[in-house]
N, C-alpha and C positions, 0 to 999 in steps of 0.2 A: 794655137798661137805659134809656139816655137817647137812643137812636138817633133816635127820632122828634123829640124835643125838639131835638137837635143839627141834624138835617136842616132842621127848620123855622127854627131860628135862623140857620143858614147861608144859607138862601134869603132870609130877611128881610134879612140883612146885605148880600146881593148884589142885593137888589131884584128877586128872581125870584118871580113869582106863579103860574107854571104848574108842572105836575108832569112835564114832558117829560124833564127831566134828573135826576129823583130817583134813578134807579139809579146814574148817574154820580157824583152828589154823595155818595150813601151809600157807594159803593165808595171814594171819596176819604176820607171820614170814617173808614171802617173801617181804612184804611191808616194814617191819622194816629193813630188810637187805638192801633193796634198799635205804631207807632213810639214813641209816648209811653210805653207800657208797657215797651218795651225800654229806653228812655232812663232811666226811673226804677227799673227793675229789679224790677218786680212787677206783678201784675194789679190792675186798678182795680175791676172789678165784683165784688160780693160772691159768693163761691162756697165750697163745702165742699172741704176738703183732708184727705188722709191722707198724712202725710210721715214719713219715718224720718230720725233724726239720730244722730250719734255721741255717746254719753254722754261728758261731758267732766269728770266728777268734781267739778263745781261745782253750785251750787244754781239755776242759770238757763241757759236756752237761748234763742237768738235765732231766732224763727220766720221762715220764708221770706216769708210773705205778711203784710200788715198794712194797716189796723188790724185787730186781732183782735176779732171780734164775740163769739164764744163758743168754748169748748173743750169737746168732748163726752167725750173720753177720752184718757188717757195710759197707755201701757204701757212697762214697762222689762223687757227680757229676756222678753217675752211675758206678763208679769203686770201686771194693772191696778193702778194706784196712784191714790190720791185725795188725797194731801197736796200739792196744787199750787194755784196761782193764776195769773192772767195779767194783763198790762197792755199794751195797745196792740200791742206786737210781741215782748214777752218772756214766756216761760213760766217761772214761778218755783216752786221746790219747797222745802219746809221742810228736807228732807234733801238729799242731792246726787243728781245723775243719774249712776248707776254708769257707770264708764268702759267703753267697748266700741264696736265698729264697727256702726253702724246698729242699735243695740240699743234705741233709744227711738222709740216710734211715737206720734204725736200726731194726733188727729182734731179738726179745728177748722174754724170758719167765719171768713173774713176778707175784707176789701174794703169797698167802699162800696155800701150799698143805694141811696143817692142820690149821684150824683157831685157833689163840691164845685163850687160855682159858678166858682171860679178855675181849676180844671182844665178845666171846660167852655169857659171863655174862652180858655185856652191852646190847646185843640184848634181852636177857631174861628179864632184868629189864624193858626195854622199852616196850616189848610185854606184860608183866604183867600189866604195867601201862595203856597201851592202852585198854586192856581187862577190867580193873577196870573202866576206863573212859566210855567205852561203856555200861557196866553193870549199872553204877550209873549215866549215862547221864551227866558226867562231874562234878557232885557234889562231893566235897571232904568231907564236913561235913555240918551238919545242926542241929540246936537246935529248939525244938518245942515251948517252952514257949516264948523265945525272938525272934522267927521267923528269925533266922540268917541262911543264906545259903551261904557257900563259895564254890567256884569252884577251881579245881586244876589249878595251873598256874606255868609254868616254863619259864617265860619271858626271863630272861637273857640267858638261855641255849637253846633257840629256841624250846621249847616244850619237851626237853629231861630231864628226871629226873636227878638231880644233880650228883648222884653216877655214872650213865652211862655217863654223860657228861664229868666227870673228866677222866674216862677211855678213851673215844674216843678222847679227846684233845691230848692225847699222840700219837695218830696215824695220826693226821693231819700233812701235810707237813709244816715244818718250813721254814721260808724265807732263801734264800741262797744268 
């Protein structure tokens, strides 16, 4: 999706003008993107999904992936239904979704065709921090005479720098 853009942006941020470390940087970015997706609890890149849900007897279902771009089909108990609509992460039906176990099948496309700029920035912040941790072996600061060494720590944010954490919290699913 934006791998080349992110790679170029990371290299620019680091002042790297050669391509000798591109594979290393790309591997790091792939890992950071995977960690970001795990943190926010969904995939970022637009993709097609076919998922089964338990019918809840209500007129709405919360889809796993979002934002929803399109819904191509909805089946309840194996029958296609067409009295539905969608909004960002909700599938809404004029009637109810009949109760049952995994009896609702939804085919849809969700995610970002273009990754939002703030998520890109969060990925770059985390990648830069990871590179600094690797280069400095986790040492954030040290003083020679007093023999003080401190290590980088982002305990409350699960290892994510605070500025990136604040961005990513906006993309986590809120309770419904």
